[in-house]
Structure formats: C-alpha cells, structure tokens
N, C-alpha and C positions, 0 to 999 in steps of 0.2 A: 436405435439413430433419434438424435434430437439435433436444433438448429443453433447454432451460435449467431445471436445480434450482437456486433460492434460497430462504434463510429470512427472513423480515421478522418483527422483535420488535414483537409489537404490546402493549396494556396493558389488562386489564381491570378496570374500575372498578365496576361492579358486574352484581347479578344479579338472577332472580327466580325464589322456587319455583314449580315445575310444578305441584303438585298443589293449591295453594292460593293461589297470584298475591302471594305475599306477596315484597315487596320484600326484597334483601337488599342490604347496604351495601356499601362497599367494606373495612371493619374486618373485619365478620364475614366476608364473601367470603374476604378473604385468611387470614383466622383458618381456616376450612374446607379451604383448598388447602394451609396448613400443615399440617394433619393428615393427609391424604392423602401431601405429597411425604415427612413424616417418618416415615410407616411404608414407604412404596417405599424408602426410605432404610435404615431396619434389618434389612427382608428383602432388600433388595438386597447390602449389607454382610453378612451373615449367610453369604448364597451364597456370595460371593466368597471370603469366607475361609476356607469349609470345603472348597473345591476350589483353595487355592493350596498346588499342591503343583508337581513336577515329572511325575508321574504323570498326572495330569489334564491339562496344558497338552501332556503328547505324545499323548495320546487325540484333544485339539481341535487338535491341529496335523493328526495325521492324516486328520482329515475322514471317516470311519467309525465305525459303533458296532460292537457285540460280533458281529454276524452279518455284518459285513464292508459292508454296505448303505453309502453316503455319505450326511452328514448333509445336512440341508435347509441352506437359506441363511438361512431366517429364523432367530433366536437362539432363541428362545421353545419353537420345535420341537426345534431340536438339543438341547436341553437335556432335553427330554422324553424322547427319542428316550435318550438317555443314564441316566434316572434319576436325574438329579441333584440336582431338585428335591424329593424326597424325604427328603431325609437333613436338611432345613431345614423344620420342622414353624412355624404360626403360634403368635405367643404366645399364651400361655392367656387365654383369655376375650375374645381379639380376633376377630371376624367378618371374612373376606378372600374376597371371590369370587375366582373361577375367572378372571375378565377382568381382575382388579387384580394376580392371579397372574402373567399372562402379561407384562404388564408389568414385573414385578419382572423375573423371566426372559431377558428381552429385554435389560434393564439388565444382567444380570450377564453375560451370554453376549458383548455387545459389549466388555464389561472387559475380560473374559480373553482374547479375540479381538486387541484392541489389546496386548496383552501379548507374544503371540508373536512383533512384529517383532523388540522389544527384546531378547527369549529369545534368537532365531537370533542377533542382535550378539554377545552377552556368549556363547553358546558357542563362536563362533567366536575371540572375543578368549580364553577359556581353554584353548582347545586349542592355539593358537599361542603361547600366554603364556612368553616366554623364558627360560634360567635365570638373565640380567642382566635385570631390566627395564630398568635406565638404559641400555642399550644396544638396540638395535633397527636387525640388519643387513637389506640390501635383499630376501636370501632370507626371512626372517622375513616383511618387509611382503610379498612375493607369494605367500608359501604364508598368509597372511591375507586377501588379498584370493580366492585362490583358493575358500576358505570360505565366503566371505560370499555371499549374492543380489545380482546386478545391480540399480544403482541405489542401494547404500551410499555416502555421502557420507564423506568424510575427516575431518567435523568428528564425525560419530555416532561414527565408530570413536576418536576422541581422547576425547569424552565418556564413552565406556563403559570403556575404558583407565584414566584418571584413576579414574572409579567403583569399577573393581578393584582398582586400587594403592591407596584410600583403607582398602578391604576387607582389604587386604593388612597396611597397618601396624597396622590395630589388632585382627586377631585372629592375624596370624602366620601364615595359611596362606589357601590358594586357598579361594573359595566354592563351592558344590558346583552353582550354577546361579544362574539369575536369582530364584527364588523363597527363597535363601537370601541374597542380595544387597540385595533388597529388602521391605520390609512388604508387605502386600493392598493394593491402592489405594485411596485416600480417595474416597467415594461422596459424591456432591452430591445435595441435596434437590428433585429433579425428579420428575416422571409423565410416563414414555413413553405416551402416550394412540396411539402409532400402533400399539402390539402389540393393542390390544383392539379388539374389536369393535360394534355397536350395540346390543348391551344394556349399555355401558358408558360410550359417548360417541358423538355424532353433529357433523356438520359441514354446514352449508347456506349457501349463499352467499345474502343478500338481494337484493343489487343491487350497483352498480360498486365503492362504497365502503365496505359493512360486510358483514360477515357473522357467524352466527348459532351458537355452540356451547352442544350437552347434554351435561351433562357429570355422572355420580352421585359425589356427594360425600359424606362423613361430618360428621354431623351434632356429632361430640362426637369429642374424642380417641383415645377406646378405645369402638370400636363394638362391642357384642354381638353383634345380630344383625342380622338384614337392613333392620329396621324404622330402625336409627339409618342410612340411606344413604338420598339423597332426590337427586332430579332439580334440577338447577340449570340455567336457560337464562341464558348469558350473551352480549350484545352484543357485537360486536369491529368497531374502526374500523379497516379497514385501509388501511396507510400507501398513497402515490402511487405507489413503486415496484412495485406488486400492480396491473399492469394489468388491465384489464378481460376478455380473453381467457384470463388466468392458470389454471389448475386449481390449487383448494386441498386442501392434506390433510391428514390430521388432526397437530395440532401436539401441542407437548411444554409441561407448565405445571411454572413454578418462583417460587417466592416470592425476592423479592429482599431485601436486607439494609435497604434504604431504603423497605421497606413497601410495594413495587408488585408487583403479582402479570403476572408476563410470560410473554407467550402468545407461543411460539418457533412460529409460522407456516411451514411449507415448499409452496412452489408452485413450477407448473412452465408454460412457456410454448415454444411453437415459435420458433425461432431458425435462420438459416440455418446450416448447417457451414459451418467454415471449412478450408481445406486447409493441407497439411502442409509440403508442396513448390511449386517453381513461384513464388518472388514474386521479384518484379522491385524495388518501391518498400518501405522497409523506415526504422524509425524504432529509433533505439538509444538506451537512457539507462541514465546511469552514477548509481551510488549516491553521496551526497555527506553531509557534516553539515551544514553550513549550508544551500550551495544543495540542496535533497533531491534534485532531479534534475536533471540535466542531459543534452538528448540531441540528437541531429544527425538528417540526412537522408540516406539512402545510396540507391543506385541500381546496379543491375547491369546491367553492359554487357557488351559480347565474347560470345563463344561460345567453347567449349573450352578451351585454353589460355592463350585472351587474354582471358579473363575479369578484371576488375575492377573497384571499385567505386570511382564517384564520387560526390561532396557537393559542395552549396552553399556550404558555409560559416556556415551562418545559425545561432547557436549559439539551444538552447530550453532554459530555466534556470526553475525553479523553484523559486525562493533562500524559505525558512523560516527566518530568523535570527531575527525577532522571536517567533516562536512555540516555536521551538525555544530560545531564551533562558528563556522563559517557563515551558516544560516542566523546563526544569535548576534555574531556582528553586523550583516546587513540587516536585522531587525530592529537594531539598536539604533544604526544609521538613518533609516527609514523613520523612525520617531524623531529623532532626532532634527530630520528635513520639515517634517510635519510642522514640528513646533516653531520651527524658524518661519515656514511660509505661513502660518496661524498670524504669527508676532506684526510680521510685514505687513499684512492683510488688515487686520485690526488697526496701526498705524495709520494706514490711507484712508482706512474709513473715517477714523477720528479726526485725520486733519481737514477731510472735507474737499469739496472738486476745486476750489479758487489756490488751495495752495501750490505753493510750485513744487515741494518735497513729497506731495502724493504723486506724482508719475515715475519717482525715482523707486518709494516702495512696491509701486505695483507690478514694476517691472524686476524686482528683484524676487517678489510673492512667484512670478510668470516664470523666472528660470528655475526655483527652488520645486515650484510645481512638475515642471519636466524632471529634474534629478530625480523627484519623487517616483512619478510613474516609472521612469528606467529601474531604480532600485526594487519597485516592486514585480517587474518584469522580471529581473534578476533572480529573486526570491522563488517566485511561480517554476521557472525554468528549472532551478536546481531542486527544489521540491519535485517536479515531476520526476527528473532524472535519478534522485536516488530513491526515489518510489517505486520505478519500475524494474531498478537496479536490484533491491532489494526483493521484489515479487518473483523475476526470474532467478534469483539464487534460490528461491525457497521450494520454487517447483523442481529445478534440478536435481536440490537434493531430495526431494521426495520421490523423485521420477527414479535415482541412479539406488536409491533403497529400497526400491519396492513396494513402497506404500501406498497405498490405494485412497488414503483419506488426509487431508490435512484441518487441523485444528487450531483455532484462534480463538483468542478472547473476546469476548462480547464488547465491542467500543461502546455500545449503548448503557450498559454495566461498570461501564471502565472510566472515572473520575478520581481526579487529583484533589484531597481533600486536604485542611489545615493550612498553615501558611507556610511552608516550606519554598525554599527558591526554587527548586523544580518545577514548580505550576505551569511557569511563564514556557517554561520549556515544553513542558508535557501536551500545555494546548497547542504548542505551535509546531508539532512533529505531524508527521504526515501520513498518520496511521489510516484514514480514511481512504487515503490515495492508495498505498500500501494490500490494505486488504481487497478493494476492488482491483486493482491488477492482480492480484494473487488469484481472486476469483477467476479471472478472465483469462491466464493463460494454464490454470489448472483443468479446466473443460476442454481447451485443446490437447492437454494432455491423457485427457480418461481420468483426473481425481478431483474426488470430490471435495467441498471444503464446508466446514460446519464450525459455527463459532459456539463456547460452551461460556457459561457465567465465572464472570473474572473475581468476584467477591471470594475472599478468604486462599487464592492460590497461594499466596505466599506466606501464611500466617502456620499452618500445618505440615507434618513433616511427611514428605511421601513415603519413607519405610516405615514409619509406625503411626500415623496418624497424630503423633505426641504436640505440643506447642514449639515453636521455634524459638528461638531470640536472636537477633539479629545484631552483628560486630562488624567494625572497619574491615577487617582481616583477620586473616584464620590465626594469626600469633597475636590476637591483642580482643582475646575471648572475653577478658573482663570490662572491655569498654562497649556502650551501646554505640550501634552506628547503623548501617544500612544494605552495604555491599555483600557480607558474608550470611550464612544461616548456619546454625548450628542447632543439632537436638541434644537435650541431656539425655533422654529416654535413651537413644538406641546410636548416641556415638556418631549421629550423620554430620559433618561438616562441609559444607560444599556453595560452591556461589548463589545467591539467593535466587537470580534468574532463570539458574539451570535446574534450581529444586521446583520453581513453579512451572517450568515448561514440562515437569514428570507429573505435575498435580493435573493439568491441563488433556496432556496425552491419556492421561487415568480415567478421568472426568470422560471425557469424549467416548471412551473403550466402551465402557462399563455402562453408559446411560443411551446407546445406539438405539433402542427400543422406544427412548423418548424425543427423537429428531421430528421436527417439523416442517413443512418448505412454506413457504409465502408465496400464492400464486402471483402477487402481482409484481415482483422483485426476483424470485426465483432462488433465493437467500434460503441455507437451511442454518437451522439454532437449535440447541439442545439447551432448554431452560429449568430443566429438572436436576438437579445436582446429586449424584450418586457415587458417593467418596469408597475408594479402595488402594490399598498398600500398592506399593510398586517396587519388584524386586530386582536386584541387580545380578545378570550372569555373564558369563563369557562369551564371545564369539567361536566357532568353530575354529581353530587352530590351521586346518588343512585346506578349507575352502577360503578362509582369507588370506594364507601367504600367498593360494592359488591366484588370486584376484591381484592380491600386492605385486609378485613378479611380472605378472601380465602388464599392467598400468606401467611399472619401470622401463620394461624394454618399449611400450608404444612412446613413450617421453622421451627414452635416450635420442641423441642423436645419431643418424645415419654413419657408419664408418666407413671412412674413406676407401675408394679402390685402391687396388694395385699391389705390386709383389709386399710380402710381409717383410720389416727388416729382420728379423730374425727365422731362417729357413725350419721348418720343424713345428713353429710354436703355434700352438691353434687356440688362444688366450692371452688376454691382454696382462699386464704385468700391473699388481696393484700399487694404488698407492698407498704411501705411507702417510697416514695421518700426523698432523701436527696436534699430539697430544701429551700430557705430561707422564704419559707410559713411558716415555722414549727420553734419554737423556737431554740434558742441555745444550750437549757438544755435538750430539747429531752423530755418533762415532757408534753407537747400538743401543739396544732397547733397555732401556732402564728396570724400574719395579713395575712388572706387569700387574693389572689389576682386574677386577672381573669387566666382561663387558656389559654387565647392567647396571654397574654401578657407574652413576652421570658425573660427567667432568664439570659440571657447577652446580651449585645447591639450588632448588625450585623456592626455596624459601628462606629469611635472613636468619642465621645462626644466632641461638641466645646463648645468654649465662642463665644461670640458675636462678639468679634475681629478677629474669625478665628482660634486661638490657639487651639493647640491638650490637652485635659487635662489628658487622661488617655489611655494608651494602648488600643484598641477593646476587651471585651469579656473576662476580667479579674477582679477577684474579687479584689475589694476594702476594704474590711471587714476585711480582713485578711491580718496581717504582711506577707510582702513579707520575704521570707528565705534568705541568705548571696548567697546561689550558688543554683544551681539543675530548676527544670521547675517551673514555676512562679503557684498557684491555679488556676482552672477557665478552661469555655470548659470542664468538667470533669475529669481534670489533677489533680489528690489527691497531698496530701505536701506529700514530700520525707521524708523517714524513714531514720533514721542513719544506718550506717552499718552494726552494730552489732546487732541492733534490726531488720532489714530485713529477714521476714520470706520466702521471696523468695530464697533470698543469702543463708540461712541456711540450706534450705532443707525441713522446716519443711511444707512447702505450695506450691502447684502449680497453675498453670494458670485455669482459669474455662474452662468449655468446651463451654462456650459462645464464649470467647477471641480465644482460641487455634481454633474452627470451622469457626471464622469471617476471622480469618488469611488464613486457609483454602481456603476456599472458595475466597479470593480475588485474590490466587497465581493461583486457577482452572480457573478464569474467565478471568484471561488476561495473564496469562503465567509469571508474574512476582509481586515479592512480596511488589516492592515501586512506583506502579502504583496506580494512583488515577482514576479511569472513575465511569462514573455515572454507577448504578446497574439497570440491565435489566429488566423491570417491563411489563406484559402483561395489557396491558392498552384497552380500546376499542377505536378505531379508530371515535366516531360518535362525534363529536365535533361543536358547530356552530350551525348556522342555517340550515334548511333542504335544500336539493340539485334547487329544484324549489324556483322561488322568487314568487310564489304565496302563501298567505296563505289557507290551507286546512279547507273548510267550517264545521261548525257545523252540525250535523245531526239535520233536523228541525224535531221538533215534530209532530204527526199526528193530522191534524184537525178531532174532532167528528162529524160526521156527523148527522143533525140536524132530529130528530125522527116528524115523520109525522101524523098529527091528523086526524081521522077520523071522522066525523058525522054522526051519524045514526039518 
C-alpha cells in the first residue's frame, strides 16, 4: 500500500470571532487574510533578497551547517540552524509572533531550494561554454552532459543556453552564476500554515463534507501588539474529491485577484501501489493539436527474443477541436486587450500629469486591465476543465480495457520545431495539466503512468520500421502534408497520430526494464529507446459479441409495464430501416444487398485521373436543396419553417436523442467534444504469452487383452 497526496482548492466564505462570537463576513475576512498574506510576502521577499548570492546558495546546496552537521529537511529549521533570519528584523512598530515567522522562513527556504536546480544547470552550461557559441561540437555536448545531473532534459539545456546567450549579448561577458543572471524570485502573497503549530492554526474535520479551520489573523494592516491578533473560526466545505477516509493536513491561505479566499487543502489517502515492470496490457497515447489525445491498446506476447507487441487496431480519440478553437479565440482577444491597455498607458505617460486627457487614458487602461484579467481567468478555467475531462477519459479507457499501465510522450523531449502555424497552438496546449491529472487519477485506479521518449515516433512505420511519408489525406498520397501517414514498404496507410500511438505503446512495453522513478516527484520515465514492430490482430469474436450484447442490454431503455398488444407474442416487432435496399414507394423490399456493404462511402469516389466526383457520404439520388444541410449520413431533408414541427411546438426531441446528448456531456464535461466511447472489452487479444503451442491431450491406448489357453 502507498499514500496518495493531493491538494483540493476550497473557498472560505465567512468566519466567526472565537472570543465574542461575532460573525465576520466575506469582505472583512478577505481583508484580514490579505493583511497576513502581505506581511508574509514582505518578510519573505526581504529574507530571500538578503541571501540571493552564490555563497549562500553554496551553503544551502552542501546541506551542512558551520559545525558540519546535516541540515534538517524542514525549511524553517534549516534557516534557523544557519542563523539567516536574524539578518532580517521585523518592520518597525509591527508585532509578528514566532509562529508567523516560521511560515515566513519556510516559504523563503522553499524558494531558495527551488533555485538550486536551475543553478546547477547554469553552472554546467557556463563551464562548457564554447569559444564560438554558434557552433557546438559533439565533444562539447558530451562534456556538458557529463557535468549535468541525471534526468536533465534537452529542453532545459536549451532554455538555459538561450538565457546565457541573451546575457552575453547585453553585457558582453559571461555571468558569474545564477544570481547574476536572474533577479531574486518574486514572492506571491500567501501564508504557509503548515510550518505553524497549534498556537497559530488548528484543523479538525467536522463530518464527511466539511472541516473547521481555526487561525489567528491580524485585525489591522499594521498590528502593533498581540491584542491586534484574534482567533477566527472558518468552516470549509470539502469537495467530492476529498473522500471520507482521507487525512486532512494544514492548508495554505491565499487571497485571489477576484476577491476569493482560496484554501489549498492537502490531503492523503491510502491507495494500492503500482508496479514498475511486468506489464502485459498497456495503453499508449500520442499528443496532438486538435485531437488532444490519440491512443491504442497494446499487448506484449512471447518471451525472450520472440517478444513482440500486438494491437487490435481500435482507435481511441479525444477530439477537442471546438474547445481548442474557443481557446485560440480567447488568446487572441487577450493579446488585443493587452495591446490596447499598453497603448493607453503609454499615451498617459507621454502626456504628463497636468494634461487634461491623461485621466481619460488612465481610466481606459484600467477598464482594459479588468477585462484582461477576466479573459485570463476564463482561459485558465477552460484549460483546467479540458485537461481533467481528457484525463478522466484516458483513465476510464485504460480501466475498461484492462490495461495496467499508460504510456505518454515525455513532454520534456517534445518541442515544436520550425516556423509552422501550429507552434503557437502547441505551446498553448494543456499537456502538462493533462499529464498531471492522468497521474493523479491513474493512481486511484491502480494504473501506472510512464513517459517514453517522443523523438521519432511519427517518423518510422509501426509495422515494419520503415520510413513513413506524410500526406494530407488517404486519397492524396501524391501530395505532401501532415495528417496521414503512408509506408511504401509494407503498404501501411493510417492516421499519423494513430501510427505514433502504436510506436509509443511498443516503446513502453519493450523497454520496461529501463523504467526509472524520480524520488522527489514520484514520476516514472523511460529514457532508453527500444524499437519493435507492432502486429495487427483480431479480437476474439465470441467474447466481444457477448460484451457488446450485454452493453446494449444495459443501455436500452426499460420496457413499459402492462399487457402486451398482441397476445402470445414474446418479441418486439423489428423496425424496418430506411435504406436504399427498400423501394422508394415503400410497398416492399427492393434489391437487397449484403449487410456488410456500407450505405455510404467512407472516402470520396475518384476517377482514374484522380479527380473527385462527389463529396464522401452524401446521397446523390436525392436532389440537393438550395440551402441547408445536405441529406446523407442520417441527416434528414430540411422542412420549411412553417411546417417544422419542432419550431411549432407540436413535437419534442426523442428520448434517445436527449439521452445521447446528456451522456456525451456527462462523459467529457463538454457538449461539443468528440471522444471514443468507453467500452469494456476483454484484454485478451493475439497469440498466447508463450511461444510454444499447447499440445493436445493424447488418447489413452487400449491395453491388449491377454488370452489364456487351457
């Protein structure tokens, strides 16, 4: 068993003064929490700025004090062991208790320790800096890799290299270290209550859905004595993600720009520990732009040198095209507002204080700033909702298909190259949030999450490991494009993301022995690339049919109770489909075709010269209307407005249509997302695990009868 740590963001709406029982409203409570957060921000910023030098970071990186003893893991205790807080006294006339100072010192220690990783990378880049920065040889890159700690990605190296190059271009020399390259980190207005004890904060659970927080807050912006601090009792409503068996820990208070008191409540719960190796059934996902996730199921068969990965070829797609378009429009609107705000601010600064038009420009800049904040909040909310919807869908697919591990592309090795239009959309995706959400939800379901290298997943064919060519569509293989992949060696022709998903699940299953776990974060990575071919197999027909029939029976609406219309009839009357198999007059069946023949074409019909005759999937026998939707794909012919029963109120949508829309919204959280439905299927596909066939049971040989002579 293991413990899952998570943080739930709650909201504090009101409180009560413990001494007098006076109710404190939301506005007053927000003001008092803001007093404490601003005081913590001022003291933490001063403490970090006083120790932002290479000598202090060297001492903190060594992890020992002046006497050679190891520093404690708690930040505030390590700071006091080094006697660093004594150099930053409290502001004159402000009373700050020792518990509040603990929170300040803990915040400062965490900020300085986070800078140690960046400092290590910068020091290695500076030591291996070549004489000609425009030319990096293989020997220089090998020397740089040797100086860096294990686990540093290429993206981090490139970012720090660009930062050093910009400093050299501006100053004409190399920086002395991280402290010369960067200013002291910015401190956010928040209060770390975890470093304080019961004399400053207490937390108790009332019931399964609520908790009670007792915290001592200042009554004014500048508390002069201890009487200016008072106990406040705040009732917190717990979200559904905090289960009744979860253990609550001391939260963090932070006032937001929207006037909300955010309570970041950490909690832990016991979960089943996931294994690192030994996986047989896996699910691999490829990142995309419009289809955010494209996955496939893989199974490892064989032993030793005969190991291979097989897949059923069923595509799993989470298409967020409409939501991505909305996010793209919001980002453009945000940039437009920021440009107008900066323009009015520049006009106001240029006019000067005595000018009469200066207040008008300042007011417009203030309005634009408020609108900019609102659009930014909307983008954050939409990104979070989309990320968690995609993560829930991915974990549900893995649980339904019996997979024990999910393989994702390593985001640290995934970077948009060139000057394509998609670079802006790739950088604005919510991939990091999706990956963290998948890890969180997968741990609850007992499923491991491992990242694999993303380099070259779309370059080679998953069937024969030949070089793929990319085209716009399957019927335009003579053109260069992006979406469709084609292999000239084995004839593979499929979606580019689907082919990459097969490569990802193959890399993960074949390289399980190279899985490493980061002790600080708990994430699992595979950095060794093991290539292998993926074979396509069929699912067992009997078990798949049984599961499909069971699913249809569960999803079917309940039959009405009461006497049957036809006595003695025990089955419903099958409905006759509206198909070209039947005559247009409706008098009887026409020329019946095979049930396997599709009613519509899946690709455009082309002539021998390559010209497209008609759009794919549209009915050519019915004359096209002047305006409105074209018949075909189940789209009925449009009714006149006067004869439309839906608009006249004489007819409602069917239950099946309403139920389908409701299920789509409940599954993904959005009404306009297109995602593959979660179907529980058997994970048993392909040949058996062993390469030896099971021998048939031999028949027993009859014993010869003994003949006795008398």
